[in-house]
C-alpha positions as CSV (number, residue, x, y, z in Angstrom):
1,M,221.4,-15.5,67.8
2,I,223.3,-17.6,70.3
3,R,221.1,-19.3,73.0
4,F,222.3,-20.9,76.2
5,L,221.0,-23.6,78.4
6,I,222.5,-23.3,81.9
7,D,223.0,-26.5,83.9
8,E,222.0,-26.5,87.6
9,D,225.6,-26.7,88.8
10,M,226.0,-23.1,87.7
11,P,224.9,-20.1,89.8
12,R,221.2,-19.2,89.4
13,S,222.2,-15.7,88.5
14,T,224.1,-16.8,85.4
15,A,221.1,-17.1,83.0
16,R,219.8,-13.7,84.2
17,L,223.1,-12.0,83.7
18,L,223.5,-13.5,80.3
19,R,220.1,-12.2,79.3
20,E,221.1,-8.8,80.6
21,A,224.2,-9.0,78.4
22,G,222.0,-9.6,75.3
23,F,222.0,-13.4,75.1
24,E,219.0,-15.7,75.2
25,S,219.4,-18.0,78.2
26,L,217.4,-20.7,79.9
27,D,218.2,-22.3,83.2
28,V,217.4,-26.0,83.7
29,R,215.7,-25.1,87.0
30,E,213.4,-22.7,85.2
31,I,212.2,-25.2,82.6
32,G,211.5,-28.2,84.8
33,L,214.8,-30.1,84.4
34,R,216.2,-29.8,87.9
35,G,217.9,-33.1,88.7
36,A,217.7,-34.3,85.1
37,K,220.4,-36.6,83.8
38,D,223.1,-35.2,81.5
39,D,221.6,-36.9,78.4
40,V,218.2,-35.3,79.0
41,I,219.8,-31.9,79.4
42,Y,221.9,-32.5,76.3
43,R,218.8,-33.5,74.2
44,R,216.9,-30.5,75.4
45,A,219.7,-28.2,74.4
46,Q,219.8,-29.6,70.9
47,E,216.0,-29.3,70.6
48,E,216.2,-25.7,71.7
49,N,219.3,-24.9,69.6
50,C,221.2,-24.0,72.8
51,I,224.8,-24.1,73.8
52,I,225.1,-25.8,77.2
53,I,227.0,-24.0,80.0
54,T,228.0,-26.3,82.8
55,G,230.6,-27.1,85.4
56,D,230.1,-30.8,84.8
57,L,233.3,-32.4,83.3
58,G,231.1,-35.2,81.9
59,F,230.0,-32.9,79.2
60,A,233.7,-32.5,78.1
61,S,233.8,-36.1,76.8
62,S,234.2,-35.9,73.1
63,L,233.5,-39.6,72.9
64,R,230.1,-39.1,74.5
65,Y,229.4,-35.7,72.9
66,P,231.4,-35.6,69.6
67,L,232.5,-32.2,68.4
68,G,230.2,-30.9,65.7
69,S,227.3,-33.1,66.7
70,H,226.0,-30.5,69.2
71,Q,225.2,-26.8,69.3
72,G,228.2,-26.2,71.6
73,I,229.3,-27.0,75.1
74,V,231.0,-24.6,77.5
75,V,232.5,-26.1,80.6
76,A,233.2,-23.6,83.4
77,R,236.1,-24.6,85.6
78,F,236.2,-22.2,88.5
79,P,237.4,-22.8,92.1
80,N,234.6,-23.5,94.6
81,E,235.8,-20.6,96.7
82,M,235.4,-18.0,93.9
83,P,232.5,-15.6,94.7
84,T,229.6,-16.0,92.4
85,D,229.7,-12.4,91.1
86,Q,233.4,-12.8,90.1
87,L,232.7,-16.2,88.4
88,N,229.8,-14.6,86.5
89,Q,231.8,-11.6,85.5
90,I,234.7,-13.7,84.1
91,L,232.3,-16.1,82.4
92,I,230.1,-13.5,80.7
93,E,233.0,-11.3,79.6
94,T,234.7,-14.3,78.1
95,I,231.6,-15.4,76.3
96,K,231.1,-11.9,74.9
97,N,234.7,-12.0,73.5
98,I,234.5,-15.5,72.0
99,S,230.8,-16.0,71.2
100,E,231.5,-16.6,67.5
101,D,233.8,-19.5,68.4
102,L,231.2,-21.3,70.7
103,P,228.8,-23.0,68.2
104,G,229.6,-26.7,67.6
105,N,232.7,-26.6,69.7
106,L,233.8,-27.6,73.2
107,T,235.0,-24.6,75.2
108,I,236.6,-24.8,78.6
109,I,236.7,-21.5,80.5
110,E,238.9,-21.1,83.5
111,P,239.7,-17.9,85.5
112,D,242.9,-17.3,83.5
113,K,242.6,-19.2,80.3
114,V,240.2,-20.5,77.6
115,R,240.6,-23.7,75.6
116,I,238.5,-24.4,72.5
117,R,238.3,-27.8,70.9
118,R,237.1,-27.2,67.4
119,R,235.0,-29.5,65.3
């Protein structure tokens, strides 16, 4: 089963809504990693076999986080003005539709497109 670790730059409701959609999800704020550096979050995600969901472009660096060396990274690129419920709806529907393509890859989800860098 696919598991997710949600970074703190994502809405608090994202992990809950992913769980309601049938995915295992942890939020860094729920597991004592609030304010943790990217490398700490990355290591925890690997230990827990989780795909990271974040808005942080630092996780999109394939030099720092080479494709295939991680469980998967999803970078959510949404406008700051987008309402949280709309962001979550697009994100979760997209994840449902492409979940088999997430493991080991870098996926960038935007409101109107998805890019997948495959290992």
